[in-house]
N, C-alpha and C positions, 0 to 999 in steps of 0.2 A: 274429135275426142274418141279414142279407140280403147280406152281402158275398160276393165270389167265394170259393169253397172252404169255405162255411159248412157246419156240421153239418146233416144232414137226419135224418129219422126212422130211417134205416137205414145211413147212411154217415158215416164219420168226416171231420172237416174236414181239408183238406190241411195246415193248419198243424201238426196233430198230428205228422205224419211229419217235418217239419222240426225240431220241438222234440225228437223222439225221437232223430234222428240227431245233433243237436247234443249232447244229453246222453250219448249212446253214446260219441261221440268224446271228450268231457270225462272220462267215467269210464275209458275206455281209457287216456288219458294219466295220470290220477290213480293208478289201481291199478298201471299199468306202472311209474311212478316210485317208488311205495311199495314195490314188490317188489324194487327195487334198493337202496333207501335204507339198510337196516341193513348190508348187505354192503359197499356203497360207503364208508360211514363207517368200518367196522372194518378194511377191507382196503386203503384208499387215503387218504381225506381226513384222518383223524386221525393218520396216520403222519408221522414226521419227513420234511421235504422237501415236504410238502403243507400240514400244519396251520398252519404259520407264515405261509403265503400268504393264508389265508382272512381277509377283512376282518371284524373283530369277534369272531373265534372265541376268542381268548385271554380277552377280557372275559367272554364267555358261560361259558367254562370256570371262570373265577374265581368267577362267580356261583353256578354249580352246586356248586362245591367249597367252599362256605362252611363245611361241616362237616368238611372234610378232603379230602386227595387221593383221586381215584378212577381206576379203570382206564379205558382207551379204550372198552372194551365197555360199562361202566356209563354213561359219558358219552354214548355213542351211543344207548343205550336211553332216556335222559332226553330227548335231542333228538327221537327218534322219538315218544315219548309226548307231549311238548309240541306238536310239529307236528300230530299226529293230533288232539289235544284242541282246539287253536285252530281247526282246520279245521271242527270242529263247533260252535264257539262263535260265530264271526263271522257265520254266516247269520242269527242273531237280529238283529244290527246291520244287516247288508246288507238284510234284508227290511224293517226299519224305515225305512231310507233310501229304498229303492225305493218303499215305500208313500207316504211323506210328502214326498219331495223330488225324486228323480230320475225316478220312474216306472219300472215294471218292465222295459220294453224297453231303456231306456238303461242301467239297472243291469245287466242281463244282458250287454249289449255291453261295458260297462266291466269286468265280471268276466272275460269271455273274454279281453279284451286284457291284463289284468293277469296272468292265468294263463299266457298265451302268453309274456309277457315273463319270468315266473318260470321256466318250463321252459327257456327259452333261457338265462337266467342260470345255471341248474343245469349247463349244459355247461362251465362254467369253475369251477375250484376257488376262485378269489378271491371270487366273488360268490355263494357257496353260501348264506350267511345272508340276503343280499338276495333271493335266489331264494325262500327259504322265506317271507319276509315278503310278497313279491308273490303267491305261491301262496295263502297264508292269506287275504289281503285279497280276491283274485280269487274264491276259492271262496265267501267270504261274500256277495259281490254276486251270483254266479251261482246258487249253491245256494239262497240265500234268496229267489229270485224266479222261476226258470224252472219249478219244479214248480207254483207257484201259477198260472202262465200257462196251463198245460194246461187248468185248469178254466174259464178265460175263453173258450175256444173253443166251448163248448157252451151252448145255451139252458137256462134254469132247469129246464124240463120234461123235459130229456133225461137223467134221472138214470142209467138203465141204460146208455145209450150212453156217458156220461161215465165210469162205472166201467170199462167195457171199454176206453175210451181210456187210462185210467190203467194198465190191465193191459198194453197195448201199450207204453206209455212205460216201465213198470218192466221189461219184457222187454228193451228196449234197454239199460237201465242194467246189467242182469245180463250181457248179451252183452259189453258193454264191459269189465265187471269180470273176465270169464273170459278174453277174448282179449288184453287189455292186458298182463298179466304175461308171457304166453307170447311175444308178439311182441317186447315191449321187452326181456325177459330174453334171448331168442335173439340179438337184435341186439347187446346188451351183451356177451354171451359171445363173440361172433365178432369184434366191432369195438371193444369197449371201453365203459367206463361212459358216457362223454360222448356217444357215438353213440347209445346207448340213450336217454339223456335227450333227445337231438335228435329221436328218433322221437316222443317224447311231445310235443315242441314242434310237430311237423308235424301231429299229430292235433288239437291245439288250434286251429291255423289252419284245419283242415277244419271244426271246430266253428263257428268264426267265419264261414266262408264259407256254411255251411248256414243259420246263423241269419239272416244278412243277406239271403240269397236268399228266406227264408221270411217276411220282414217284412210283405210285402203280404198275406199270408194270416192275419196275426194281427189280432184286433179292436183298435180304438182303445182305449187306456186313459188314464186321467187320474190324477194324483196325488190320493190320497184324503185328505180332510180329516175328521178324527175328532172328533166331538162327543159326549161321554159325558153331556151335561147331562140328556138325557131317559132315560138308562138307570137303572132302579131299582137301589138298593143291594142287595147280596147278603143273602139271609136267613141265619140261623144254620145251616140245613141245607146251603145252598150253600157257605158258608164251610167247613163240615166236609168237603164233597166236595173242595174245592180243597186243603185241608190233607192229605187222604188221597192225592191225586194227587202232591203234593210229596213225601210220605213214600215213595210207590211209586217215584218218580223216583230218590230216594236209594238205594233197594234195587236198582234196575236197574244202578247204576254198577259194583258189583263183578262182576256177570255180564258186563258189557261188558269189564271189565279182563281177566277170564279168557279171554274169547273173542278179544279183539284181540291177545293175546300171540302168536298164530300168525303175525301179520304182522310181529312185532318179533323177539324172541329165537327164535321158531320157525324163521325163515328162517336165522338164524345157526347154530342147532343142527342143522338139516338139512344145511347146507353142511359142518359140521364132523364130524357123527357118523353120518349116514344113508348107506346104500349106494345111490348114485345111478347106478350102472353099468347100462346097458341094452344090448340088441343093437345099437343105433344109436349108442352112445357115452354119455358122461356127461350126465345130465339137469341143466340149470341149476336151482339151488335156488329161484330166483325164480319158476319156474313154479308152485310149490306155493301161491302166493298166490291162484291161480285156484280151488283145490279147494273152498273153503268155499262160493263162489258156485255151483259145480256142484252141491254138495249141496243148496243152497237151491232151485235150479231143479228138481232131480229130485224133491224132496219136496213141492213146492207143490201140484200137482194131487192126489196121494194124500192130502195133509193136508186139503185142502178137502173131498174126498170123505168122509174119515173123520169130520170134524166135522159134515158134513151128515147122515151116517148116525146119528151119536150124537145129533144134535139131534132127529131123527125118533123116536129111541128114548127121548128124555128123559134121556140119560146124558152129554151134552156137558159137559166141565169148564167152570167159570166162567173168566173172563178171567184172574183172579189165579192160579187153579190152573194154567192153561196157562203163565203166566210162570214159576211154580215148576218145572213140568216142563221148560221150556226151560233154566233154570239147572241143573237136575240133569243134563240131556243135555250141557251144556257141561262140567260137572265130570267126567262119565263119559268124554267124549271126551279130556279131558286125562289121565285115568287110562290110556287106551289108549296115549298117547304115553309115559307113565311106565313102563308095562309093557314096551313095546318097548325103552326105554333100559335097564331093569333086566335084561332077558333078554340084551341085547348085552354087558353088563358095561362096565367102564371102558375097555377097549381095543378091543372089537369094534365092528362096524358094525351099526346098527339096520336091520332089514328095512323096506323102503319100504312094505310092506303095513300096518304099524302106523301109518305116517304118513297113508296114504290113508284108512284107517278113521277116524283121529282128526280129520283136517281136514274130511272130508265130514260126520262127526258134528257138528262145530262148526257147519257151515252148516245142518244140520237143526235143531240146538238154537236157532240164531238165529231161525228161522221160528216157533218156539214162543213167543218172548218179545218181540222188537222190533215186528213188525207188530201183534201183539195189543196191546201197550202203546199204540201210536199210535191204534189203533181205539178202545181204551177211553177215552183222553183226549178224542178227538173226540166221543165219545158222551155222556160224563157230566160233562165240565167245564162249570161255570156259564158262561152266555153272556157275562157281563160280563168274564171273564178267559179265554175259550176260546183265543183266538189267543196270548195270553201263555203259557198252560200248554202249548200245542202246541209253541211255540218252546222253552219251558223243558224239554220232554221231551228235547231234544237236549243239554241240560246233563248228562244221564246219560252220554252218549257222551263229552262233554268230560271229566268227572270220571273216567270209566272209563279213558280214554286216559292221563290223568296217572298214575293208579294203576298202570296197566300198565307205563308207563315206569319208575316207581319200583321196582316188583317186579322188573322185568327187570334193573335195575342190580345185583342180587345174583346174577345167573346164574353169573358166574365164581367165586363162592364156594361153589357147590353142584355136585353131580353132576347129570347130565341127569335121572336118575330122581327125585332130590330136588326139582329145580326144577319138573318137571311135576306132582309130588305137591303142591307148594305151589300151583301154578296150579289143580289140581283141587280143593283144599281151599277156595279162594276161591269157585269156582262152586258147590260143594256146600254151603258155608256160607251163601251167598246163597239157595239153594233152601230150606234149613232155615228161615232167617229169614222168607222170604216165606210159607212154609207155616204158620209159627206166627202170622204177622200176618194171615193170609188172612181169618179170620172178622171181626175188628174192622174191617178195611179194607172188606170187602164190605158190612158194615152201614152204613158211612159213604157208600159209593159206590152202593149198590143195584146192584151189578155184574151184568150178564147176559152170555152168550157173544157175542163179536164177530161181525160179518158181513162185515168187510172184511179182505182179505189183500193186503198189498203185498209186493214181492219184495226190495227192496234199499234202501239209504240213499243 
């Protein structure tokens, strides 16, 4: 690579920092909007005087109520679940279009523009569902292409520098995930829901400005033409590995469902039942969406050090064992929330300390299962289907989000303690299932401990 700002043996290319700030701004807007969504639906949009104004909402409700009428809270939970799921489904399509038709640069620009329009549409009740559609499509084009673009900045021989570049990029993602809910939640608490969504719009425009400013620092890319004619067919051993990965993806889905509940019903429960009074006044419930990312950031370096020490001693758990541990940590974190709800009783307020411990614990558990899953797939997937299975791994997040929304729809039929016990049972049940399947899966995968740790999605 000889263009201006190219990577050298010791320096990162300038384009990395433009991509990092672009994705930081996008994650800021995404997590900021998500932190408001469950509360906005339950406290304003689905109430009389608002719901009838939303284009297409009556039809969507009729579709979701095919089995009978449901409460506003249940309807809101399903909306959040489907939105979160489709956000992780469309990158597979967006990446395919970027690779084969638009090219990744144009695909990223289109994604940012669509998301900017979506956040802007979110500032009006009438266009809520249109906003959701624009955000889902935009995320597909953006998320499906921008992460891959980081790798194109580095020459093939710069493997170590590329790994560090992705670490810088992931840090930007996590910084956006932490600051977005705090900033957007604060603005919404002071000036109203739509002003909060407007701040998310502004950050998407910042993302667009940074990406356009960095275009000259990105290497030229072409639309890839794929020809599989020279690729040998998979052997029976390779087909077995592919099947094992598909099975593991299915086992990841309930873990994600238990984890993602903190962004859905978790925020509603905090707003309703948790003592949010502080010396500086009441803390917005939306702020708590940041806590799991804080937990992930805090545990990253100690976890890498722990695994390195275990590797030297020959005691490092295998990849699948780590995923089982992550599922158990997710279940245990939900048990902390259930304990707080149980101690508070039906009328009392839950201590915020239980919430802090549970949410940070969820972020720690996430680091044990999701980055390890991606590293495992990238290492053992047969080359003929590696890209397909890497994209397919995100279907676990899609399915997990749908399951999360369905489970959340039963929240108003249970006490807080019962609901979090149900959430814990999903995580712990997944841990047990993975533990029982570990040996046959490892025999098919020939799994070894991963060497790659990423911080966020």
